[in-house]
PDBQT receptor file of N, H, CA, C and O in Angstrom, charges set to zero:
ATOM      1  N   MET A   1      30.683   1.140  15.480  1.00  0.00    +0.000 N 
ATOM      2  CA  MET A   1      30.176   2.307  14.808  1.00  0.00    +0.000 C 
ATOM      3  C   MET A   1      29.803   3.383  15.816  1.00  0.00    +0.000 C 
ATOM      4  O   MET A   1      29.353   3.097  16.925  1.00  0.00    +0.000 OA
ATOM      5  N   THR A   2      29.998   4.598  15.409  1.00  0.00    +0.000 N 
ATOM      6  H   THR A   2      30.363   4.830  14.508  1.00  0.00    +0.000 HD
ATOM      7  CA  THR A   2      29.616   5.701  16.275  1.00  0.00    +0.000 C 
ATOM      8  C   THR A   2      28.146   6.028  16.079  1.00  0.00    +0.000 C 
ATOM      9  O   THR A   2      27.500   5.557  15.143  1.00  0.00    +0.000 OA
ATOM     10  N   LYS A   3      27.637   6.845  16.986  1.00  0.00    +0.000 N 
ATOM     11  H   LYS A   3      28.162   7.227  17.747  1.00  0.00    +0.000 HD
ATOM     12  CA  LYS A   3      26.235   7.239  16.875  1.00  0.00    +0.000 C 
ATOM     13  C   LYS A   3      25.974   7.977  15.576  1.00  0.00    +0.000 C 
ATOM     14  O   LYS A   3      24.921   7.801  14.965  1.00  0.00    +0.000 OA
ATOM     15  N   LYS A   4      26.917   8.800  15.146  1.00  0.00    +0.000 N 
ATOM     16  H   LYS A   4      27.773   8.944  15.643  1.00  0.00    +0.000 HD
ATOM     17  CA  LYS A   4      26.741   9.556  13.910  1.00  0.00    +0.000 C 
ATOM     18  C   LYS A   4      26.666   8.625  12.705  1.00  0.00    +0.000 C 
ATOM     19  O   LYS A   4      25.906   8.885  11.773  1.00  0.00    +0.000 OA
ATOM     20  N   GLN A   5      27.434   7.556  12.709  1.00  0.00    +0.000 N 
ATOM     21  H   GLN A   5      28.052   7.344  13.466  1.00  0.00    +0.000 HD
ATOM     22  CA  GLN A   5      27.402   6.592  11.614  1.00  0.00    +0.000 C 
ATOM     23  C   GLN A   5      26.117   5.763  11.636  1.00  0.00    +0.000 C 
ATOM     24  O   GLN A   5      25.656   5.315  10.586  1.00  0.00    +0.000 OA
ATOM     25  N   ASP A   6      25.541   5.557  12.809  1.00  0.00    +0.000 N 
ATOM     26  H   ASP A   6      25.916   5.921  13.662  1.00  0.00    +0.000 HD
ATOM     27  CA  ASP A   6      24.299   4.791  12.942  1.00  0.00    +0.000 C 
ATOM     28  C   ASP A   6      23.074   5.592  12.498  1.00  0.00    +0.000 C 
ATOM     29  O   ASP A   6      22.045   5.012  12.153  1.00  0.00    +0.000 OA
ATOM     30  N   GLN A   7      23.180   6.907  12.504  1.00  0.00    +0.000 N 
ATOM     31  H   GLN A   7      24.017   7.378  12.783  1.00  0.00    +0.000 HD
ATOM     32  CA  GLN A   7      22.029   7.756  12.238  1.00  0.00    +0.000 C 
ATOM     33  C   GLN A   7      21.362   7.480  10.883  1.00  0.00    +0.000 C 
ATOM     34  O   GLN A   7      20.136   7.372  10.848  1.00  0.00    +0.000 OA
ATOM     35  N   PRO A   8      22.096   7.360   9.764  1.00  0.00    +0.000 N 
ATOM     36  CA  PRO A   8      21.413   7.060   8.492  1.00  0.00    +0.000 C 
ATOM     37  C   PRO A   8      20.669   5.720   8.525  1.00  0.00    +0.000 C 
ATOM     38  O   PRO A   8      19.597   5.596   7.933  1.00  0.00    +0.000 OA
ATOM     39  N   GLU A   9      21.219   4.736   9.199  1.00  0.00    +0.000 N 
ATOM     40  H   GLU A   9      22.089   4.837   9.680  1.00  0.00    +0.000 HD
ATOM     41  CA  GLU A   9      20.559   3.432   9.290  1.00  0.00    +0.000 C 
ATOM     42  C   GLU A   9      19.270   3.529  10.096  1.00  0.00    +0.000 C 
ATOM     43  O   GLU A   9      18.266   2.907   9.748  1.00  0.00    +0.000 OA
ATOM     44  N   VAL A  10      19.300   4.303  11.165  1.00  0.00    +0.000 N 
ATOM     45  H   VAL A  10      20.116   4.808  11.448  1.00  0.00    +0.000 HD
ATOM     46  CA  VAL A  10      18.106   4.490  11.989  1.00  0.00    +0.000 C 
ATOM     47  C   VAL A  10      17.042   5.232  11.185  1.00  0.00    +0.000 C 
ATOM     48  O   VAL A  10      15.864   4.878  11.239  1.00  0.00    +0.000 OA
ATOM     49  N   GLN A  11      17.449   6.257  10.442  1.00  0.00    +0.000 N 
ATOM     50  H   GLN A  11      18.405   6.545  10.399  1.00  0.00    +0.000 HD
ATOM     51  CA  GLN A  11      16.507   7.017   9.622  1.00  0.00    +0.000 C 
ATOM     52  C   GLN A  11      15.903   6.132   8.536  1.00  0.00    +0.000 C 
ATOM     53  O   GLN A  11      14.701   6.196   8.277  1.00  0.00    +0.000 OA
ATOM     54  N   LEU A  12      16.731   5.311   7.906  1.00  0.00    +0.000 N 
ATOM     55  H   LEU A  12      17.707   5.259   8.117  1.00  0.00    +0.000 HD
ATOM     56  CA  LEU A  12      16.239   4.405   6.872  1.00  0.00    +0.000 C 
ATOM     57  C   LEU A  12      15.222   3.427   7.452  1.00  0.00    +0.000 C 
ATOM     58  O   LEU A  12      14.174   3.193   6.852  1.00  0.00    +0.000 OA
ATOM     59  N   ALA A  13      15.524   2.862   8.606  1.00  0.00    +0.000 N 
ATOM     60  H   ALA A  13      16.376   3.052   9.093  1.00  0.00    +0.000 HD
ATOM     61  CA  ALA A  13      14.601   1.922   9.244  1.00  0.00    +0.000 C 
ATOM     62  C   ALA A  13      13.286   2.609   9.581  1.00  0.00    +0.000 C 
ATOM     63  O   ALA A  13      12.218   2.022   9.408  1.00  0.00    +0.000 OA
ATOM     64  N   SER A  14      13.353   3.834  10.056  1.00  0.00    +0.000 N 
ATOM     65  H   SER A  14      14.220   4.311  10.196  1.00  0.00    +0.000 HD
ATOM     66  CA  SER A  14      12.154   4.590  10.379  1.00  0.00    +0.000 C 
ATOM     67  C   SER A  14      11.335   4.881   9.125  1.00  0.00    +0.000 C 
ATOM     68  O   SER A  14      10.112   4.734   9.133  1.00  0.00    +0.000 OA
ATOM     69  N   ASP A  15      11.999   5.289   8.055  1.00  0.00    +0.000 N 
ATOM     70  H   ASP A  15      12.992   5.408   8.048  1.00  0.00    +0.000 HD
ATOM     71  CA  ASP A  15      11.304   5.577   6.797  1.00  0.00    +0.000 C 
ATOM     72  C   ASP A  15      10.656   4.325   6.217  1.00  0.00    +0.000 C 
ATOM     73  O   ASP A  15       9.537   4.384   5.707  1.00  0.00    +0.000 OA
ATOM     74  N   LEU A  16      11.347   3.204   6.291  1.00  0.00    +0.000 N 
ATOM     75  H   LEU A  16      12.256   3.156   6.705  1.00  0.00    +0.000 HD
ATOM     76  CA  LEU A  16      10.774   1.945   5.786  1.00  0.00    +0.000 C 
ATOM     77  C   LEU A  16       9.554   1.518   6.594  1.00  0.00    +0.000 C 
ATOM     78  O   LEU A  16       8.583   1.007   6.035  1.00  0.00    +0.000 OA
ATOM     79  N   ALA A  17       9.601   1.726   7.902  1.00  0.00    +0.000 N 
ATOM     80  H   ALA A  17      10.389   2.141   8.356  1.00  0.00    +0.000 HD
ATOM     81  CA  ALA A  17       8.452   1.394   8.751  1.00  0.00    +0.000 C 
ATOM     82  C   ALA A  17       7.249   2.261   8.388  1.00  0.00    +0.000 C 
ATOM     83  O   ALA A  17       6.119   1.773   8.359  1.00  0.00    +0.000 OA
ATOM     84  N   LYS A  18       7.484   3.543   8.112  1.00  0.00    +0.000 N 
ATOM     85  H   LYS A  18       8.402   3.939   8.135  1.00  0.00    +0.000 HD
ATOM     86  CA  LYS A  18       6.393   4.440   7.708  1.00  0.00    +0.000 C 
ATOM     87  C   LYS A  18       5.810   4.014   6.371  1.00  0.00    +0.000 C 
ATOM     88  O   LYS A  18       4.592   4.032   6.189  1.00  0.00    +0.000 OA
ATOM     89  N   MET A  19       6.670   3.633   5.435  1.00  0.00    +0.000 N 
ATOM     90  H   MET A  19       7.659   3.619   5.582  1.00  0.00    +0.000 HD
ATOM     91  CA  MET A  19       6.194   3.179   4.124  1.00  0.00    +0.000 C 
ATOM     92  C   MET A  19       5.377   1.901   4.259  1.00  0.00    +0.000 C 
ATOM     93  O   MET A  19       4.346   1.743   3.605  1.00  0.00    +0.000 OA
ATOM     94  N   GLN A  20       5.836   0.999   5.102  1.00  0.00    +0.000 N 
ATOM     95  H   GLN A  20       6.673   1.127   5.634  1.00  0.00    +0.000 HD
ATOM     96  CA  GLN A  20       5.113  -0.260   5.309  1.00  0.00    +0.000 C 
ATOM     97  C   GLN A  20       3.731   0.015   5.898  1.00  0.00    +0.000 C 
ATOM     98  O   GLN A  20       2.749  -0.608   5.496  1.00  0.00    +0.000 OA
ATOM     99  N   GLU A  21       3.653   0.939   6.840  1.00  0.00    +0.000 N 
ATOM    100  H   GLU A  21       4.451   1.446   7.166  1.00  0.00    +0.000 HD
ATOM    101  CA  GLU A  21       2.376   1.295   7.451  1.00  0.00    +0.000 C 
ATOM    102  C   GLU A  21       1.436   1.913   6.411  1.00  0.00    +0.000 C 
ATOM    103  O   GLU A  21       0.251   1.583   6.365  1.00  0.00    +0.000 OA
ATOM    104  N   MET A  22       1.973   2.811   5.576  1.00  0.00    +0.000 N 
ATOM    105  H   MET A  22       2.936   3.079   5.613  1.00  0.00    +0.000 HD
ATOM    106  CA  MET A  22       1.163   3.441   4.539  1.00  0.00    +0.000 C 
ATOM    107  C   MET A  22       0.664   2.393   3.543  1.00  0.00    +0.000 C 
ATOM    108  O   MET A  22      -0.504   2.410   3.156  1.00  0.00    +0.000 OA
ATOM    109  N   PHE A  23       1.529   1.500   3.136  1.00  0.00    +0.000 N 
ATOM    110  H   PHE A  23       2.478   1.486   3.450  1.00  0.00    +0.000 HD
ATOM    111  CA  PHE A  23       1.134   0.472   2.181  1.00  0.00    +0.000 C 
ATOM    112  C   PHE A  23       0.062  -0.438   2.764  1.00  0.00    +0.000 C 
ATOM    113  O   PHE A  23      -0.856  -0.850   2.056  1.00  0.00    +0.000 OA
ATOM    114  N   ALA A  24       0.174  -0.751   4.044  1.00  0.00    +0.000 N 
ATOM    115  H   ALA A  24       0.921  -0.416   4.619  1.00  0.00    +0.000 HD
ATOM    116  CA  ALA A  24      -0.821  -1.618   4.686  1.00  0.00    +0.000 C 
ATOM    117  C   ALA A  24      -2.202  -0.979   4.642  1.00  0.00    +0.000 C 
ATOM    118  O   ALA A  24      -3.198  -1.669   4.423  1.00  0.00    +0.000 OA
ATOM    119  N   VAL A  25      -2.270   0.338   4.849  1.00  0.00    +0.000 N 
ATOM    120  H   VAL A  25      -1.461   0.899   5.027  1.00  0.00    +0.000 HD
ATOM    121  CA  VAL A  25      -3.553   1.044   4.797  1.00  0.00    +0.000 C 
ATOM    122  C   VAL A  25      -4.124   0.989   3.378  1.00  0.00    +0.000 C 
ATOM    123  O   VAL A  25      -5.314   0.733   3.193  1.00  0.00    +0.000 OA
ATOM    124  N   LEU A  26      -3.276   1.227   2.386  1.00  0.00    +0.000 N 
ATOM    125  H   LEU A  26      -2.309   1.435   2.536  1.00  0.00    +0.000 HD
ATOM    126  CA  LEU A  26      -3.740   1.187   0.998  1.00  0.00    +0.000 C 
ATOM    127  C   LEU A  26      -4.170  -0.216   0.594  1.00  0.00    +0.000 C 
ATOM    128  O   LEU A  26      -5.179  -0.391  -0.090  1.00  0.00    +0.000 OA
ATOM    129  N   GLU A  27      -3.408  -1.205   1.015  1.00  0.00    +0.000 N 
ATOM    130  H   GLU A  27      -2.588  -1.063   1.571  1.00  0.00    +0.000 HD
ATOM    131  CA  GLU A  27      -3.751  -2.592   0.694  1.00  0.00    +0.000 C 
ATOM    132  C   GLU A  27      -5.089  -2.985   1.321  1.00  0.00    +0.000 C 
ATOM    133  O   GLU A  27      -5.896  -3.672   0.694  1.00  0.00    +0.000 OA
ATOM    134  N   GLU A  28      -5.318  -2.550   2.547  1.00  0.00    +0.000 N 
ATOM    135  H   GLU A  28      -4.662  -1.992   3.056  1.00  0.00    +0.000 HD
ATOM    136  CA  GLU A  28      -6.584  -2.836   3.224  1.00  0.00    +0.000 C 
ATOM    137  C   GLU A  28      -7.745  -2.148   2.502  1.00  0.00    +0.000 C 
ATOM    138  O   GLU A  28      -8.831  -2.717   2.387  1.00  0.00    +0.000 OA
ATOM    139  N   SER A  29      -7.517  -0.937   2.022  1.00  0.00    +0.000 N 
ATOM    140  H   SER A  29      -6.635  -0.475   2.116  1.00  0.00    +0.000 HD
ATOM    141  CA  SER A  29      -8.554  -0.224   1.270  1.00  0.00    +0.000 C 
ATOM    142  C   SER A  29      -8.890  -0.962  -0.020  1.00  0.00    +0.000 C 
ATOM    143  O   SER A  29     -10.061  -1.090  -0.377  1.00  0.00    +0.000 OA
ATOM    144  N   ALA A  30      -7.881  -1.442  -0.709  1.00  0.00    +0.000 N 
ATOM    145  H   ALA A  30      -6.929  -1.338  -0.419  1.00  0.00    +0.000 HD
ATOM    146  CA  ALA A  30      -8.104  -2.190  -1.947  1.00  0.00    +0.000 C 
ATOM    147  C   ALA A  30      -8.854  -3.492  -1.657  1.00  0.00    +0.000 C 
ATOM    148  O   ALA A  30      -9.731  -3.890  -2.423  1.00  0.00    +0.000 OA
ATOM    149  N   ARG A  31      -8.515  -4.135  -0.577  1.00  0.00    +0.000 N 
ATOM    150  H   ARG A  31      -7.803  -3.811   0.045  1.00  0.00    +0.000 HD
ATOM    151  CA  ARG A  31      -9.201  -5.377  -0.200  1.00  0.00    +0.000 C 
ATOM    152  C   ARG A  31     -10.670  -5.093   0.098  1.00  0.00    +0.000 C 
ATOM    153  O   ARG A  31     -11.545  -5.852  -0.318  1.00  0.00    +0.000 OA
ATOM    154  N   GLY A  32     -10.944  -4.008   0.812  1.00  0.00    +0.000 N 
ATOM    155  H   GLY A  32     -10.234  -3.391   1.150  1.00  0.00    +0.000 HD
ATOM    156  CA  GLY A  32     -12.321  -3.626   1.103  1.00  0.00    +0.000 C 
ATOM    157  C   GLY A  32     -13.092  -3.285  -0.160  1.00  0.00    +0.000 C 
ATOM    158  O   GLY A  32     -14.269  -3.622  -0.293  1.00  0.00    +0.000 OA
ATOM    159  N   MET A  33     -12.420  -2.615  -1.087  1.00  0.00    +0.000 N 
ATOM    160  H   MET A  33     -11.464  -2.341  -0.980  1.00  0.00    +0.000 HD
ATOM    161  CA  MET A  33     -13.054  -2.282  -2.359  1.00  0.00    +0.000 C 
ATOM    162  C   MET A  33     -13.438  -3.556  -3.110  1.00  0.00    +0.000 C 
ATOM    163  O   MET A  33     -14.547  -3.668  -3.633  1.00  0.00    +0.000 OA
ATOM    164  N   ARG A  34     -12.519  -4.506  -3.156  1.00  0.00    +0.000 N 
ATOM    165  H   ARG A  34     -11.619  -4.415  -2.730  1.00  0.00    +0.000 HD
ATOM    166  CA  ARG A  34     -12.789  -5.779  -3.844  1.00  0.00    +0.000 C 
ATOM    167  C   ARG A  34     -13.979  -6.493  -3.203  1.00  0.00    +0.000 C 
ATOM    168  O   ARG A  34     -14.862  -6.981  -3.908  1.00  0.00    +0.000 OA
ATOM    169  N   GLN A  35     -14.005  -6.554  -1.894  1.00  0.00    +0.000 N 
ATOM    170  H   GLN A  35     -13.287  -6.157  -1.322  1.00  0.00    +0.000 HD
ATOM    171  CA  GLN A  35     -15.088  -7.238  -1.193  1.00  0.00    +0.000 C 
ATOM    172  C   GLN A  35     -16.434  -6.547  -1.425  1.00  0.00    +0.000 C 
ATOM    173  O   GLN A  35     -17.454  -7.212  -1.609  1.00  0.00    +0.000 OA
ATOM    174  N   ARG A  36     -16.432  -5.220  -1.416  1.00  0.00    +0.000 N 
ATOM    175  H   ARG A  36     -15.603  -4.680  -1.267  1.00  0.00    +0.000 HD
ATOM    176  CA  ARG A  36     -17.674  -4.469  -1.648  1.00  0.00    +0.000 C 
ATOM    177  C   ARG A  36     -18.192  -4.715  -3.068  1.00  0.00    +0.000 C 
ATOM    178  O   ARG A  36     -19.387  -4.922  -3.275  1.00  0.00    +0.000 OA
ATOM    179  N   LEU A  37     -17.281  -4.691  -4.038  1.00  0.00    +0.000 N 
ATOM    180  H   LEU A  37     -16.310  -4.523  -3.870  1.00  0.00    +0.000 HD
ATOM    181  CA  LEU A  37     -17.687  -4.941  -5.423  1.00  0.00    +0.000 C 
ATOM    182  C   LEU A  37     -18.279  -6.339  -5.574  1.00  0.00    +0.000 C 
ATOM    183  O   LEU A  37     -19.273  -6.528  -6.276  1.00  0.00    +0.000 OA
ATOM    184  N   GLU A  38     -17.665  -7.314  -4.913  1.00  0.00    +0.000 N 
ATOM    185  H   GLU A  38     -16.858  -7.161  -4.342  1.00  0.00    +0.000 HD
ATOM    186  CA  GLU A  38     -18.205  -8.677  -4.973  1.00  0.00    +0.000 C 
ATOM    187  C   GLU A  38     -19.589  -8.752  -4.341  1.00  0.00    +0.000 C 
ATOM    188  O   GLU A  38     -20.472  -9.431  -4.866  1.00  0.00    +0.000 OA
ATOM    189  N   ARG A  39     -19.789  -8.062  -3.219  1.00  0.00    +0.000 N 
ATOM    190  H   ARG A  39     -19.072  -7.510  -2.793  1.00  0.00    +0.000 HD
ATOM    191  CA  ARG A  39     -21.111  -8.046  -2.580  1.00  0.00    +0.000 C 
ATOM    192  C   ARG A  39     -22.157  -7.401  -3.484  1.00  0.00    +0.000 C 
ATOM    193  O   ARG A  39     -23.334  -7.761  -3.448  1.00  0.00    +0.000 OA
ATOM    194  N   GLU A  40     -21.711  -6.443  -4.293  1.00  0.00    +0.000 N 
ATOM    195  H   GLU A  40     -20.755  -6.150  -4.323  1.00  0.00    +0.000 HD
ATOM    196  CA  GLU A  40     -22.631  -5.751  -5.197  1.00  0.00    +0.000 C 
ATOM    197  C   GLU A  40     -22.894  -6.538  -6.487  1.00  0.00    +0.000 C 
ATOM    198  O   GLU A  40     -23.631  -6.078  -7.359  1.00  0.00    +0.000 OA
ATOM    199  N   GLY A  41     -22.285  -7.733  -6.603  1.00  0.00    +0.000 N 
ATOM    200  H   GLY A  41     -21.687  -8.107  -5.895  1.00  0.00    +0.000 HD
ATOM    201  CA  GLY A  41     -22.578  -8.598  -7.731  1.00  0.00    +0.000 C 
ATOM    202  C   GLY A  41     -21.503  -8.668  -8.803  1.00  0.00    +0.000 C 
ATOM    203  O   GLY A  41     -21.678  -9.367  -9.802  1.00  0.00    +0.000 OA
ATOM    204  N   TRP A  42     -20.404  -7.963  -8.620  1.00  0.00    +0.000 N 
ATOM    205  H   TRP A  42     -20.262  -7.395  -7.809  1.00  0.00    +0.000 HD
ATOM    206  CA  TRP A  42     -19.312  -8.052  -9.591  1.00  0.00    +0.000 C 
ATOM    207  C   TRP A  42     -18.645  -9.416  -9.438  1.00  0.00    +0.000 C 
ATOM    208  O   TRP A  42     -18.613  -9.977  -8.342  1.00  0.00    +0.000 OA
ATOM    209  N   SER A  43     -18.121  -9.940 -10.522  1.00  0.00    +0.000 N 
ATOM    210  H   SER A  43     -18.147  -9.484 -11.412  1.00  0.00    +0.000 HD
ATOM    211  CA  SER A  43     -17.421 -11.224 -10.435  1.00  0.00    +0.000 C 
ATOM    212  C   SER A  43     -16.122 -11.026  -9.643  1.00  0.00    +0.000 C 
ATOM    213  O   SER A  43     -15.541  -9.941  -9.665  1.00  0.00    +0.000 OA
ATOM    214  N   PRO A  44     -15.671 -12.072  -8.946  1.00  0.00    +0.000 N 
ATOM    215  CA  PRO A  44     -14.426 -11.955  -8.187  1.00  0.00    +0.000 C 
ATOM    216  C   PRO A  44     -13.240 -11.523  -9.053  1.00  0.00    +0.000 C 
ATOM    217  O   PRO A  44     -12.384 -10.764  -8.598  1.00  0.00    +0.000 OA
ATOM    218  N   THR A  45     -13.187 -11.999 -10.287  1.00  0.00    +0.000 N 
ATOM    219  H   THR A  45     -13.882 -12.615 -10.657  1.00  0.00    +0.000 HD
ATOM    220  CA  THR A  45     -12.073 -11.650 -11.177  1.00  0.00    +0.000 C 
ATOM    221  C   THR A  45     -12.079 -10.162 -11.508  1.00  0.00    +0.000 C 
ATOM    222  O   THR A  45     -11.044  -9.501 -11.431  1.00  0.00    +0.000 OA
ATOM    223  N   VAL A  46     -13.237  -9.640 -11.873  1.00  0.00    +0.000 N 
ATOM    224  H   VAL A  46     -14.079 -10.177 -11.936  1.00  0.00    +0.000 HD
ATOM    225  CA  VAL A  46     -13.333  -8.222 -12.217  1.00  0.00    +0.000 C 
ATOM    226  C   VAL A  46     -13.112  -7.366 -10.975  1.00  0.00    +0.000 C 
ATOM    227  O   VAL A  46     -12.425  -6.347 -11.048  1.00  0.00    +0.000 OA
ATOM    228  N   ALA A  47     -13.674  -7.754  -9.849  1.00  0.00    +0.000 N 
ATOM    229  H   ALA A  47     -14.232  -8.581  -9.789  1.00  0.00    +0.000 HD
ATOM    230  CA  ALA A  47     -13.488  -6.998  -8.607  1.00  0.00    +0.000 C 
ATOM    231  C   ALA A  47     -12.014  -6.923  -8.242  1.00  0.00    +0.000 C 
ATOM    232  O   ALA A  47     -11.527  -5.874  -7.820  1.00  0.00    +0.000 OA
ATOM    233  N   GLU A  48     -11.305  -8.030  -8.403  1.00  0.00    +0.000 N 
ATOM    234  H   GLU A  48     -11.701  -8.883  -8.746  1.00  0.00    +0.000 HD
ATOM    235  CA  GLU A  48      -9.865  -8.063  -8.120  1.00  0.00    +0.000 C 
ATOM    236  C   GLU A  48      -9.111  -7.144  -9.073  1.00  0.00    +0.000 C 
ATOM    237  O   GLU A  48      -8.204  -6.424  -8.653  1.00  0.00    +0.000 OA
ATOM    238  N   GLN A  49      -9.477  -7.163 -10.346  1.00  0.00    +0.000 N 
ATOM    239  H   GLN A  49     -10.213  -7.747 -10.687  1.00  0.00    +0.000 HD
ATOM    240  CA  GLN A  49      -8.796  -6.311 -11.328  1.00  0.00    +0.000 C 
ATOM    241  C   GLN A  49      -9.035  -4.832 -11.046  1.00  0.00    +0.000 C 
ATOM    242  O   GLN A  49      -8.110  -4.025 -11.138  1.00  0.00    +0.000 OA
ATOM    243  N   VAL A  50     -10.255  -4.479 -10.707  1.00  0.00    +0.000 N 
ATOM    244  H   VAL A  50     -11.006  -5.135 -10.632  1.00  0.00    +0.000 HD
ATOM    245  CA  VAL A  50     -10.565  -3.076 -10.392  1.00  0.00    +0.000 C 
ATOM    246  C   VAL A  50      -9.775  -2.631  -9.159  1.00  0.00    +0.000 C 
ATOM    247  O   VAL A  50      -9.170  -1.559  -9.162  1.00  0.00    +0.000 OA
ATOM    248  N   ALA A  51      -9.781  -3.446  -8.117  1.00  0.00    +0.000 N 
ATOM    249  H   ALA A  51     -10.272  -4.317  -8.114  1.00  0.00    +0.000 HD
ATOM    250  CA  ALA A  51      -9.057  -3.096  -6.893  1.00  0.00    +0.000 C 
ATOM    251  C   ALA A  51      -7.554  -3.012  -7.144  1.00  0.00    +0.000 C 
ATOM    252  O   ALA A  51      -6.888  -2.118  -6.623  1.00  0.00    +0.000 OA
ATOM    253  N   ALA A  52      -7.024  -3.929  -7.930  1.00  0.00    +0.000 N 
ATOM    254  H   ALA A  52      -7.565  -4.655  -8.353  1.00  0.00    +0.000 HD
ATOM    255  CA  ALA A  52      -5.587  -3.909  -8.239  1.00  0.00    +0.000 C 
ATOM    256  C   ALA A  52      -5.233  -2.672  -9.059  1.00  0.00    +0.000 C 
ATOM    257  O   ALA A  52      -4.198  -2.046  -8.829  1.00  0.00    +0.000 OA
ATOM    258  N   HIS A  53      -6.080  -2.327 -10.001  1.00  0.00    +0.000 N 
ATOM    259  H   HIS A  53      -6.920  -2.835 -10.188  1.00  0.00    +0.000 HD
ATOM    260  CA  HIS A  53      -5.835  -1.134 -10.817  1.00  0.00    +0.000 C 
ATOM    261  C   HIS A  53      -5.847   0.118  -9.929  1.00  0.00    +0.000 C 
ATOM    262  O   HIS A  53      -4.991   0.991 -10.069  1.00  0.00    +0.000 OA
ATOM    263  N   TRP A  54      -6.820   0.198  -9.019  1.00  0.00    +0.000 N 
ATOM    264  H   TRP A  54      -7.516  -0.512  -8.906  1.00  0.00    +0.000 HD
ATOM    265  CA  TRP A  54      -6.885   1.333  -8.098  1.00  0.00    +0.000 C 
ATOM    266  C   TRP A  54      -5.619   1.412  -7.249  1.00  0.00    +0.000 C 
ATOM    267  O   TRP A  54      -5.041   2.486  -7.082  1.00  0.00    +0.000 OA
ATOM    268  N   LEU A  55      -5.195   0.275  -6.718  1.00  0.00    +0.000 N 
ATOM    269  H   LEU A  55      -5.664  -0.597  -6.854  1.00  0.00    +0.000 HD
ATOM    270  CA  LEU A  55      -4.008   0.250  -5.861  1.00  0.00    +0.000 C 
ATOM    271  C   LEU A  55      -2.765   0.676  -6.630  1.00  0.00    +0.000 C 
ATOM    272  O   LEU A  55      -1.979   1.484  -6.135  1.00  0.00    +0.000 OA
ATOM    273  N   ILE A  56      -2.581   0.149  -7.817  1.00  0.00    +0.000 N 
ATOM    274  H   ILE A  56      -3.219  -0.507  -8.219  1.00  0.00    +0.000 HD
ATOM    275  CA  ILE A  56      -1.407   0.504  -8.625  1.00  0.00    +0.000 C 
ATOM    276  C   ILE A  56      -1.442   1.979  -8.994  1.00  0.00    +0.000 C 
ATOM    277  O   ILE A  56      -0.420   2.662  -8.927  1.00  0.00    +0.000 OA
ATOM    278  N   SER A  57      -2.613   2.475  -9.382  1.00  0.00    +0.000 N 
ATOM    279  H   SER A  57      -3.443   1.921  -9.436  1.00  0.00    +0.000 HD
ATOM    280  CA  SER A  57      -2.734   3.890  -9.730  1.00  0.00    +0.000 C 
ATOM    281  C   SER A  57      -2.439   4.779  -8.526  1.00  0.00    +0.000 C 
ATOM    282  O   SER A  57      -1.786   5.816  -8.652  1.00  0.00    +0.000 OA
ATOM    283  N   THR A  58      -2.915   4.372  -7.381  1.00  0.00    +0.000 N 
ATOM    284  H   THR A  58      -3.445   3.530  -7.278  1.00  0.00    +0.000 HD
ATOM    285  CA  THR A  58      -2.664   5.147  -6.164  1.00  0.00    +0.000 C 
ATOM    286  C   THR A  58      -1.179   5.158  -5.824  1.00  0.00    +0.000 C 
ATOM    287  O   THR A  58      -0.626   6.200  -5.474  1.00  0.00    +0.000 OA
ATOM    288  N   LEU A  59      -0.538   4.007  -5.928  1.00  0.00    +0.000 N 
ATOM    289  H   LEU A  59      -0.987   3.160  -6.213  1.00  0.00    +0.000 HD
ATOM    290  CA  LEU A  59       0.893   3.940  -5.611  1.00  0.00    +0.000 C 
ATOM    291  C   LEU A  59       1.739   4.710  -6.609  1.00  0.00    +0.000 C 
ATOM    292  O   LEU A  59       2.702   5.372  -6.224  1.00  0.00    +0.000 OA
ATOM    293  N   THR A  60       1.395   4.633  -7.877  1.00  0.00    +0.000 N 
ATOM    294  H   THR A  60       0.612   4.095  -8.190  1.00  0.00    +0.000 HD
ATOM    295  CA  THR A  60       2.182   5.366  -8.888  1.00  0.00    +0.000 C 
ATOM    296  C   THR A  60       1.935   6.851  -8.779  1.00  0.00    +0.000 C 
ATOM    297  O   THR A  60       2.845   7.655  -8.980  1.00  0.00    +0.000 OA
ATOM    298  N   GLY A  61       0.710   7.221  -8.461  1.00  0.00    +0.000 N 
ATOM    299  H   GLY A  61      -0.030   6.568  -8.297  1.00  0.00    +0.000 HD
ATOM    300  CA  GLY A  61       0.419   8.637  -8.267  1.00  0.00    +0.000 C 
ATOM    301  C   GLY A  61       1.105   9.190  -7.043  1.00  0.00    +0.000 C 
ATOM    302  O   GLY A  61       1.513  10.352  -7.026  1.00  0.00    +0.000 OA
ATOM    303  N   ALA A  62       1.239   8.362  -6.010  1.00  0.00    +0.000 N 
ATOM    304  H   ALA A  62       0.909   7.418  -6.024  1.00  0.00    +0.000 HD
ATOM    305  CA  ALA A  62       1.896   8.806  -4.779  1.00  0.00    +0.000 C 
ATOM    306  C   ALA A  62       3.393   8.990  -4.976  1.00  0.00    +0.000 C 
ATOM    307  O   ALA A  62       4.016   9.789  -4.276  1.00  0.00    +0.000 OA
ATOM    308  N   SER A  63       3.974   8.266  -5.913  1.00  0.00    +0.000 N 
ATOM    309  H   SER A  63       3.468   7.617  -6.482  1.00  0.00    +0.000 HD
ATOM    310  CA  SER A  63       5.428   8.362  -6.116  1.00  0.00    +0.000 C 
ATOM    311  C   SER A  63       5.802   9.475  -7.077  1.00  0.00    +0.000 C 
ATOM    312  O   SER A  63       6.981   9.808  -7.198  1.00  0.00    +0.000 OA
ATOM    313  N   SER A  64       4.825  10.062  -7.768  1.00  0.00    +0.000 N 
ATOM    314  H   SER A  64       3.867   9.792  -7.670  1.00  0.00    +0.000 HD
ATOM    315  CA  SER A  64       5.105  11.126  -8.736  1.00  0.00    +0.000 C 
ATOM    316  C   SER A  64       5.264  12.459  -8.059  1.00  0.00    +0.000 C 
ATOM    317  O   SER A  64       5.503  13.465  -8.726  1.00  0.00    +0.000 OA
TER     318      SER A  64
């Protein structure tokens, strides 16, 4: 393959790495939210649901 043919693959790999990094930050935020809610007395099940809802809403809002 020539360098010109490799360029879309390199760009795709770069874009996927950026998305993975962004998702990791959001996932860590959701995990912190869940842990904080549990420390404040929320049940683990409800804390998980709230954090998951926040994460899904954030991801869907980011894609719009």
